[in-house]
C-alpha positions as CSV (number, residue, x, y, z in Angstrom):
1,X,-16.3,-32.0,9.9
2,X,-12.5,-29.7,9.6
3,X,-13.0,-28.0,7.0
4,X,-9.3,-26.6,5.9
5,X,-8.8,-24.2,3.0
6,X,-4.8,-22.5,2.0
7,X,-3.9,-20.4,-0.6
8,X,-1.3,-20.9,-2.3
9,X,0.4,-19.1,-5.4
10,X,0.1,-21.9,-8.1
11,X,3.0,-23.6,-9.2
12,X,3.8,-26.4,-7.3
13,X,4.0,-30.4,-8.6
14,X,1.0,-33.1,-8.4
15,X,3.2,-34.5,-5.8
16,X,3.8,-31.4,-4.0
17,X,0.2,-30.8,-3.6
18,X,-0.6,-34.5,-2.8
19,X,2.2,-34.3,0.3
20,X,0.4,-31.1,1.0
21,X,-3.2,-32.0,1.9
22,X,-1.9,-35.8,3.3
23,X,0.4,-34.0,5.9
24,X,-2.4,-31.3,6.8
25,X,-4.9,-33.9,7.1
26,X,-2.5,-36.0,9.8
27,X,-2.2,-32.8,11.9
28,X,-6.1,-31.6,11.3
29,X,-7.2,-35.2,12.5
30,X,-4.2,-35.5,15.9
31,X,-4.6,-31.8,17.1
32,X,-8.8,-32.2,16.3
33,X,-9.6,-36.1,17.4
34,X,-11.4,-36.4,13.4
35,X,-11.4,-38.9,11.3
36,X,-9.0,-38.4,8.8
37,X,-11.6,-39.2,6.5
38,X,-13.9,-36.4,7.7
39,X,-11.2,-33.9,7.1
40,X,-11.5,-31.5,4.1
41,X,-9.0,-29.9,2.5
42,X,-9.0,-27.1,-0.2
43,X,-6.7,-25.7,-2.2
44,X,-7.5,-22.2,-4.3
45,X,-4.1,-21.9,-6.5
46,X,-3.2,-18.2,-7.9
47,X,-1.9,-16.8,-10.8
48,X,1.2,-14.4,-9.2
49,X,-0.6,-11.9,-11.6
50,X,-3.5,-12.3,-9.3
51,X,-1.7,-12.0,-6.3
52,X,0.4,-8.7,-4.4
53,X,1.9,-8.3,-1.3
54,X,2.5,-4.1,-0.7
55,X,0.9,-2.9,-4.0
56,X,3.1,-5.5,-6.0
57,X,1.8,-8.0,-7.7
58,X,4.3,-11.4,-7.2
59,X,4.3,-11.5,-11.3
60,X,6.5,-7.8,-11.0
61,X,8.9,-9.2,-8.6
62,X,12.7,-9.4,-9.8
């Protein structure tokens, strides 16, 4: 049973997230041979003030 963890900054629509997990599931199933119903996708959404790049919070970017 493949388990995929995806960390992303919050802000995408429900429809975007739905398509993301559908596409990831198809890709994992195709490339591993695992049945789609055995592919688990976990989305971890972070607020912009909880994620930084180069010491700068994403919420502080201009």
